[in-house]
N, C-alpha and C positions, 0 to 999 in steps of 0.2 A: 760568232757572237759580236756584237756592234761594239763601237767605244762609246760608253755612256759619259763618261769625262766630258762629252761638248754640249752634252743635255744640259738646261738651264736647272738649274737646285731645287727643291719643294718650295714654295711661296707661302710661309707659315703663317702670313697675316691674312691667309684665307682661311684658314681650320684654326690656328690660335685660340678663338673665341672660344673655342668648346672646351678647353680647361677652364672656364670660369663658371661653367653651366652649373645650374644646382643640381642637374642629375648627375654628374661627374661623381664616378664610382659606385651610383646606384646600380641594383640589378635591372639588366634589360627590359626584364617580362613587366617591369611596372609600365612600359612603354610603348611593347612592342607585343602583341596580342600571340597567344599560342593557336596553333592550329585547330581550325573549328570553335573556336570562341564567340558566342555570339549573345544576343537579348542583355539582358540585367549584366549578369557577370562583364560583359564587357563595357557596356556604361560605364559599371562601378570602376573598371581598371582606369578607363580612359577618364573619368572625373579624379582619379587619384593622381595619376599623369599629371592633368593639367592644374592641378592644385601646386604641383612641385614647380610648374612652368611659371604658375603665377607670381613665385617669389625670386624669379631668376631675374639676372642683373642683364643677361644676354637676350632673352626672350624675343627680342624686334629682331637682331641678328639671326636667330635660328631660324624663326619665322619665315625670315626672307630666303634663308639659304633652302629652307626646305621645298618654298615656292619655287626658288629659279632652278632648282636641280629636279623638281617635281617628283621629289621623295615619296615614292609610292607606300611605305608602312610605317607605321606608327605616329606616336604623338610626339611632335614636333612643334617649337614656338606655342605651345597651348593650343595645335588646332591637332583634329584627328586627321587621317585620309580623306575622309568626305569632306572635311571642311574644306583641306585644301584644293581638292579638285574643284568644288564650288566656287571659291575667290578665282581660280585659274579660268574657269568658264566664264564668270563676270569680266573678269581681266582681257579675255578673249573679244567680247563683246564691247566693253569700254576701255580701250586702252588708257593707261594712266592713273586709273582707278585707285586709290588707298587699298589696303588690306584692311579687312573688315573687322 
């Protein structure tokens, strides 16, 4: 095994914002759909998650994190997977465009 003592420590500033999220301590099923969830059930769960996000002090940081890491699952920063994919597609066509 290699000597991990030489590696840099974690940069907590990159993820510490998550401790301030309105979702902290909530059940993850609020933000991540169960296998096979579709239609009105999924829309209701997504809207409930977005309502939590609207009250969150780190909404913008969370959203940008999800976009920059291409987070494939769940509601992050008040956006669903589909909404994030659409923003990323627009950014590819128009670099520098602000988040919608």
